[in-house]
RODO-2510 file (C-alpha; in nm, 4 decimals, decimal comma):
residues 359
     n   res          X          Y          Z
     1     m    10,4203   -12,4169    -0,2354
     2     k    10,3130   -12,0538    -0,2362
     3     r    10,3215   -11,7678     0,0139
     4     v    10,0060   -11,5666     0,0757
     5     k     9,9946   -11,2181     0,2266
     6     l     9,6926   -11,1175     0,4374
     7     v     9,5816   -10,7725     0,5519
     8     v     9,3957   -10,8256     0,8791
     9     a     9,1591   -10,5950     1,0697
    10     y     9,0417   -10,6798     1,4208
    11     d     8,8843   -10,5513     1,7375
    12     g     9,1397   -10,6496     2,0004
    13     t     8,9063   -10,6173     2,2999
    14     n     8,8497   -10,9894     2,3561
    15     y     9,2003   -11,1104     2,2669
    16     c     9,5328   -11,1413     2,4469
    17     g     9,7119   -10,9628     2,1630
    18     w     9,8381   -11,0985     1,8325
    19     q    10,1037   -11,3481     1,9339
    20     l    10,0280   -11,7006     2,0579
    21     q     9,9942   -11,7095     2,4371
    22     p     9,9480   -12,0027     2,6775
    23     n     9,6993   -11,8101     2,8918
    24     g     9,4427   -11,6765     2,6458
    25     v     9,3030   -11,6599     2,2933
    26     t     9,5011   -11,4506     2,0425
    27     i     9,4482   -11,3246     1,6876
    28     e     9,7290   -11,5489     1,5592
    29     e     9,5700   -11,8561     1,7178
    30     v     9,2296   -11,7869     1,5619
    31     l     9,3806   -11,7278     1,2162
    32     n     9,5919   -12,0448     1,2347
    33     q     9,2890   -12,2558     1,3251
    34     a     9,0617   -12,1047     1,0607
    35     l     9,3240   -12,1337     0,7856
    36     s     9,4108   -12,4918     0,8819
    37     d     9,0424   -12,5879     0,8664
    38     l     8,9909   -12,4084     0,5346
    39     l     9,3013   -12,5366     0,3543
    40     r     9,3034   -12,8790     0,5228
    41     e     9,6698   -12,8575     0,6189
    42     p     9,8601   -12,7173     0,9197
    43     v     9,9070   -12,3428     0,8808
    44     s    10,1086   -12,0967     1,0915
    45     v    10,0914   -11,7293     1,0072
    46     i    10,3792   -11,4829     1,0545
    47     g    10,2592   -11,1389     1,1595
    48     a    10,4221   -10,8048     1,0874
    49     s    10,3208   -10,6374     1,4136
    50     r    10,2643   -10,8308     1,7364
    51     t    10,0070   -10,5991     1,8891
    52     d     9,9371   -10,6142     2,2630
    53     s     9,6261   -10,7327     2,4420
    54     g     9,3372   -10,4948     2,3722
    55     v     9,5033   -10,3141     2,0794
    56     h     9,3019   -10,2890     1,7566
    57     s     9,4013   -10,3023     1,3904
    58     l     9,2720   -10,1817     1,0563
    59     g     9,5606   -10,3237     0,8572
    60     n     9,8039   -10,5631     1,0231
    61     v     9,9913   -10,7822     0,7744
    62     a    10,0638   -11,1545     0,7936
    63     v    10,1895   -11,4266     0,5604
    64     f    10,1618   -11,8050     0,5504
    65     d    10,2791   -12,0843     0,3214
    66     t    10,0437   -12,3360     0,1669
    67     e    10,0323   -12,6118    -0,0927
    68     n     9,6591   -12,5680    -0,1437
    69     r     9,5601   -12,4699    -0,4976
    70     m     9,2912   -12,2203    -0,3945
    71     p     9,3667   -11,8845    -0,5680
    72     a     9,5354   -11,6503    -0,3229
    73     d     9,2936   -11,3635    -0,3861
    74     k     8,9952   -11,5848    -0,3013
    75     i     9,1287   -11,7029     0,0335
    76     c     9,0171   -11,3886     0,2199
    77     l     8,6543   -11,4378     0,1130
    78     a     8,6460   -11,8025     0,2170
    79     l     8,8403   -11,7379     0,5365
    80     n     8,6069   -11,4630     0,6582
    81     q     8,3220   -11,7150     0,6612
    82     r     8,5112   -11,9066     0,9312
    83     l     8,6294   -11,6134     1,1431
    84     p     8,4464   -11,4461     1,4334
    85     e     8,2881   -11,1079     1,3634
    86     d     8,5668   -10,9159     1,5380
    87     i     8,8342   -11,0401     1,2919
    88     r     8,8176   -10,9752     0,9170
    89     v     9,0784   -11,0303     0,6446
    90     q     9,0628   -10,7294     0,4141
    91     s     9,2634   -10,8793     0,1278
    92     s     9,4822   -11,1750     0,0319
    93     e     9,7421   -11,2035    -0,2435
    94     e    10,0361   -11,4207    -0,3442
    95     v    10,3865   -11,2853    -0,2760
    96     p    10,7349   -11,4337    -0,3411
    97     l    10,8436   -11,7073    -0,1018
    98     s    11,1264   -11,4808     0,0205
    99     w    10,8880   -11,2005     0,1218
   100     h    10,8746   -11,1562     0,5006
   101     p    10,6474   -10,8956     0,6668
   102     r    10,9012   -10,8016     0,9358
   103     k    11,2064   -10,7789     0,7055
   104     q    11,0814   -10,5212     0,4558
   105     n    11,1174   -10,1445     0,4671
   106     c    10,7822   -10,0239     0,5899
   107     v    10,6060    -9,7128     0,7197
   108     k    10,3747    -9,8042     1,0076
   109     t    10,0943    -9,5729     1,1129
   110     y     9,9190    -9,5865     1,4507
   111     e     9,6419    -9,3758     1,5987
   112     y     9,5814    -9,3227     1,9676
   113     r     9,2313    -9,1883     2,0463
   114     i     9,1362    -8,9993     2,3621
   115     l     8,7748    -8,9148     2,4447
   116     n     8,8176    -8,5736     2,6070
   117     r     8,4909    -8,4529     2,7593
   118     r     8,3249    -8,4220     3,1008
   119     i     8,1159    -8,7416     3,0722
   120     s     8,2197    -9,0598     2,8902
   121     l     8,0272    -9,2167     2,6012
   122     p     7,9546    -9,5897     2,6365
   123     t     7,9686    -9,6473     2,2587
   124     l     8,3321    -9,5292     2,2473
   125     r     8,4560    -9,7012     2,5614
   126     l     8,6293    -9,9891     2,3768
   127     y     8,8146    -9,7726     2,1225
   128     t     8,9183    -9,4598     2,3138
   129     h     9,0834    -9,3728     2,6424
   130     f     8,8559    -9,1457     2,8461
   131     c     9,0106    -8,8325     3,0004
   132     y     8,7884    -8,5736     3,1694
   133     y     9,0687    -8,3186     3,2232
   134     t     9,0622    -8,0639     2,9412
   135     l     9,3631    -8,1284     2,7160
   136     d     9,5417    -7,8428     2,5368
   137     v     9,5840    -7,9710     2,1799
   138     e     9,8103    -7,6804     2,0790
   139     k    10,0572    -7,7603     2,3551
   140     m    10,0432    -8,1307     2,2703
   141     t    10,1177    -8,0487     1,9045
   142     e    10,4115    -7,8302     2,0065
   143     a    10,5521    -8,1099     2,2229
   144     a    10,5003    -8,3724     1,9510
   145     a    10,7230    -8,1787     1,7089
   146     y    11,0314    -8,2579     1,9205
   147     l    10,9894    -8,6311     1,8484
   148     v    10,9795    -8,6108     1,4685
   149     g    11,2955    -8,7412     1,2998
   150     e    11,5535    -9,0086     1,3805
   151     h    11,6215    -9,0324     1,7527
   152     d    11,7089    -9,2679     2,0335
   153     f    11,3659    -9,3358     2,1877
   154     r    11,4900    -9,5173     2,4976
   155     s    11,2810    -9,2845     2,7162
   156     f    10,9666    -9,3900     2,5305
   157     c    10,9787    -9,7688     2,5424
   158     t    10,9729   -10,0698     2,7708
   159     l    11,3053   -10,2419     2,7161
   160     r    11,2917   -10,6180     2,6645
   161     r    11,6698   -10,6518     2,6763
   162     q    11,9447   -10,4066     2,7725
   163     d    12,1283   -10,4200     2,4380
   164     e    11,8150   -10,3461     2,2336
   165     d    11,8645   -10,0893     1,9570
   166     t    11,6282    -9,8059     2,0508
   167     v    11,6848    -9,5775     1,7503
   168     r    11,3756    -9,5248     1,5347
   169     t    11,2526    -9,2657     1,2839
   170     i    10,9204    -9,0845     1,3220
   171     y    10,8109    -8,9316     0,9916
   172     s    10,5047    -8,7502     1,1212
   173     l    10,3277    -8,6999     1,4538
   174     t    10,0061    -8,4975     1,4657
   175     v     9,7473    -8,4169     1,7342
   176     n     9,3945    -8,3121     1,6352
   177     r     9,0556    -8,2777     1,8034
   178     t     8,7482    -8,4025     1,6164
   179     p     8,4008    -8,2403     1,6434
   180     d     8,2870    -8,5231     1,8754
   181     d     8,5589    -8,4440     2,1355
   182     v     8,7995    -8,7204     2,0374
   183     i     9,1666    -8,6219     2,0337
   184     v     9,3527    -8,8261     1,7711
   185     i     9,7286    -8,8724     1,8038
   186     r     9,8480    -9,0062     1,4662
   187     v    10,2081    -9,1231     1,4280
   188     s    10,3917    -9,2717     1,1297
   189     g    10,7395    -9,4195     1,1541
   190     s    10,9911    -9,6755     1,0353
   191     g    10,9000    -9,8996     1,3263
   192     f    10,8125    -9,8766     1,6932
   193     l    10,9568   -10,0120     2,0154
   194     y    10,7555   -10,2024     2,2742
   195     n    10,4875    -9,9682     2,4201
   196     m    10,6440    -9,6734     2,2353
   197     v    10,3240    -9,5236     2,0920
   198     r    10,1335    -9,5650     2,4186
   199     i    10,4146    -9,3993     2,6182
   200     i    10,4274    -9,1120     2,3686
   201     a    10,0498    -9,0750     2,4088
   202     g    10,0762    -9,0796     2,7871
   203     t    10,3500    -8,8152     2,7808
   204     l    10,1551    -8,5912     2,5409
   205     m     9,8524    -8,6156     2,7706
   206     k    10,0753    -8,5026     3,0580
   207     v    10,1693    -8,1971     2,8516
   208     g     9,8062    -8,1410     2,7525
   209     m     9,6984    -8,1364     3,1179
   210     g     9,9650    -7,8764     3,2015
   211     a    10,1760    -8,1076     3,4170
   212     c    10,4805    -8,0166     3,2076
   213     e    10,5608    -7,7670     2,9329
   214     p    10,5982    -7,8686     2,5660
   215     e    10,9726    -7,7954     2,5606
   216     e    11,0195    -8,0576     2,8346
   217     m    10,9739    -8,3190     2,5600
   218     k    11,3212    -8,2332     2,4301
   219     r    11,4752    -8,2978     2,7718
   220     i    11,2807    -8,6233     2,8160
   221     l    11,3990    -8,7488     2,4782
   222     a    11,7620    -8,6612     2,5518
   223     a    11,7506    -8,8253     2,8961
   224     r    11,7095    -9,1764     2,7477
   225     d    11,5416    -9,2724     3,0745
   226     r    11,1964    -9,4341     3,0841
   227     q    11,1286    -9,2776     3,4243
   228     q    11,1354    -8,9279     3,2725
   229     a    10,8418    -8,9880     3,0348
   230     g    10,4717    -9,0138     3,1161
   231     q    10,2615    -9,3181     3,1952
   232     t    10,1859    -9,5901     2,9409
   233     a     9,8394    -9,5065     2,8047
   234     p     9,5793    -9,7891     2,8125
   235     a     9,5768   -10,0305     2,5172
   236     r     9,2135    -9,9797     2,4126
   237     g     9,2861    -9,6356     2,2646
   238     l     9,5475    -9,7708     2,0218
   239     t     9,4839    -9,8851     1,6642
   240     l     9,7338   -10,0011     1,4025
   241     v     9,5973    -9,8093     1,1041
   242     d     9,8229    -9,8958     0,8125
   243     m    10,1462   -10,0620     0,6997
   244     e    10,2866    -9,9183     0,3764
   245     y    10,5698   -10,1244     0,2285
   246     e    10,8300    -9,9629     0,0030
   247     k    10,7937   -10,0598    -0,3618
   248     e    11,1185    -9,8901    -0,4601
   249     l    11,4429    -9,8418    -0,2709
   250     r    11,4946    -9,4852    -0,1536
   251     p    11,7965    -9,3295    -0,3298
   252     e    11,9196    -9,1698    -0,0077
   253     i    11,8558    -9,2103     0,3632
   254     c    11,9524    -8,9121     0,5772
   255     g    11,9694    -8,9291     0,9545
   256     s    12,0166    -8,6073     1,1476
   257     n    11,9679    -8,4886     1,5062
   258     e    12,1762    -8,3220     1,7770
   259     d    12,3877    -8,6348     1,8227
   260     w    12,4620    -8,7481     1,4659
   261     e    12,4264    -8,6739     1,0962
   262     y    12,4844    -8,9192     0,8110
   263     v    12,3850    -8,9866     0,4499
   264     l    12,3422    -9,3367     0,3047
   265     d    12,3545    -9,3291    -0,0771
   266     q    12,1734    -9,6343    -0,2229
   267     r    12,1445    -9,5265    -0,5883
   268     t    12,3566    -9,8125    -0,7258
   269     v    12,2268   -10,0837    -0,4917
   270     v    11,9394   -10,1864    -0,7210
   271     f    12,1969   -10,2633    -0,9920
   272     g    12,3862   -10,4992    -0,7627
   273     g    12,6358   -10,2335    -0,6561
   274     m    12,7740   -10,0789    -0,3398
   275     a    12,6071    -9,8335    -0,1064
   276     k    12,7986    -9,5280     0,0207
   277     l    12,7793    -9,4100     0,3815
   278     t    12,9096    -9,0663     0,4817
   279     v    12,9130    -8,9884     0,8543
   280     n    12,9269    -8,6093     0,8766
   281     r    12,9256    -8,5998     1,2556
   282     c    12,8505    -8,8324     1,5449
   283     r    12,9110    -8,8198     1,9168
   284     q    13,1577    -9,0910     2,0096
   285     e    12,9201    -9,2830     2,2381
   286     y    12,6803    -9,3415     1,9462
   287     f    12,9333    -9,4028     1,6682
   288     d    12,9623    -9,7827     1,6891
   289     s    12,5875    -9,8401     1,7137
   290     l    12,5238    -9,6038     1,4214
   291     m    12,7730    -9,7928     1,2065
   292     v    12,6242   -10,1331     1,2903
   293     r    12,2664   -10,0156     1,2327
   294     v    12,3219    -9,8361     0,9014
   295     l    12,5606   -10,0940     0,7529
   296     h    12,3160   -10,3738     0,8255
   297     h    12,0286   -10,1745     0,6788
   298     a    12,2223   -10,1140     0,3552
   299     v    12,3263   -10,4773     0,3138
   300     r    11,9743   -10,5989     0,3911
   301     n    11,8535   -10,3709     0,1121
   302     g    12,0787   -10,5560    -0,1328
   303     a    12,4143   -10,3740    -0,1199
   304     k    12,7171   -10,5930    -0,2006
   305     g    12,9100   -10,3884     0,0488
   306     v    12,9283   -10,0316     0,1751
   307     l    13,1878    -9,7639     0,1011
   308     v    13,2303    -9,5715     0,4254
   309     k    13,3715    -9,2267     0,5023
   310     d    13,3794    -9,0623     0,8464
   311     r    13,4575    -8,6922     0,8569
   312     g    13,5795    -8,7476     1,2135
   313     n    13,8589    -8,9787     1,0859
   314     r    13,7739    -9,2654     1,3226
   315     l    13,7786    -9,5479     1,0666
   316     k    14,0691    -9,7873     1,0180
   317     p    14,1135   -10,1096     0,8159
   318     g    14,0322   -10,4198     1,0198
   319     q    13,7748   -10,2549     1,2460
   320     k    13,4580   -10,4604     1,2970
   321     y    13,1045   -10,3263     1,3294
   322     g    12,8672   -10,6117     1,3974
   323     y    12,9022   -10,8613     1,1109
   324     y    13,0986   -10,6142     0,8987
   325     t    13,4747   -10,5586     0,8700
   326     l    13,6458   -10,2564     0,7137
   327     t    13,8969   -10,3239     0,4383
   328     g    14,1247   -10,0923     0,2394
   329     e    14,4466    -9,9004     0,2915
   330     e    14,5315    -9,6796     0,5872
   331     g    14,4627    -9,3154     0,5044
   332     e    14,2224    -9,3812     0,2168
   333     e    13,9218    -9,1473     0,2009
   334     w    13,6804    -9,4404     0,1601
   335     l    13,7031    -9,7815     0,3269
   336     t    13,4879   -10,0801     0,2335
   337     a    13,2629   -10,2565     0,4822
   338     r    13,1836   -10,6185     0,3984
   339     d    13,0531   -10,9227     0,5784
   340     l    13,3710   -11,1311     0,5939
   341     d    13,2232   -11,3886     0,8328
   342     g    12,9597   -11,5127     0,5891
   343     k    12,6715   -11,4300     0,8226
   344     p    12,3316   -11,4599     0,6526
   345     v    12,1548   -11,1296     0,5920
   346     p    11,7729   -11,1348     0,5741
   347     p    11,6578   -11,0335     0,2233
   348     n    11,4657   -10,7107     0,1859
   349     g    11,3468   -10,7426    -0,1703
   350     f    11,6017   -10,5139    -0,3358
   351     g    11,9261   -10,5720    -0,5251
   352     e    12,0304   -10,7701    -0,8321
   353     e    12,0219   -11,1140    -0,6706
   354     k    11,7088   -11,0604    -0,4657
   355     t    11,4068   -11,2376    -0,6111
   356     g    11,1303   -11,1043    -0,3871
   357     g    11,0012   -10,7636    -0,4956
   358     k    10,7665   -10,5630    -0,2809
   359     p    10,3942   -10,5779    -0,3387
***
């Protein structure tokens, strides 16, 4: 048995998204059928990003398991002979059996394209959203800057359940106009919520048209209310450009905004050691969710446990945060967070006992 990683590009126009659907053809369905025919065994791929109907991709990632002896790097060439012209596998390679495309630290990059001119162009109609109102790129860029960093993006997503964790990190968000009148919104982040990029695009267009000022983006973000943001931009303008997986564990992760500030030290994790979390400040209403999120991230990265210090002195032995329980003595500067319930933690490819490195 081996696990094969695919990098998949597709034109999403004629598909009902990535994920299997009972009411239409999807990218996943076409890949499963083509791989099953090629390898002569039932195959089910696992995708990294379940793009919506009409969304395109230059580099979505998927894996599947097979007992076929065909070399992994040759599968993409043979598979492309069986796929329709609007789906192409860019590469294939073998990865460890523990490697999972949705459980690795990854930087995802999307582009949203807006054709901004008086008359539309038929050749761009499937890959851009047409807007004939003149958009102010400088104002859109100013507004975009408020979203960079780690924030609660509840205002910019369609919630699928009320308890969904809506904190994400945007590393970069740029807005540029090309010589052929296409405005490109390019965003890179740790991950994205449902419809998040399209709602950001819709809100930036609202700013670009002058319906609200750039500084309103700060208020919309803080409101944590979907009704405060702009419309969800149409799917055809969105393309998943790239997924860059971490090859090495970052020594430190720093999260900082108006509501919280923390540092997660992971320098000893790769040697099978403990991580260290220092919470410098955090508003009380976000404290529990921050603890659960960061502790789980550290343990998933391979930490045996996490030494925790809160400068607000809110930690006590016996407190539980998700799967993790604090141990130690009352009054100690550092307490230890461990999973005392034996809950399984998805591997992330790091740590002494982890066998699956990152490609």
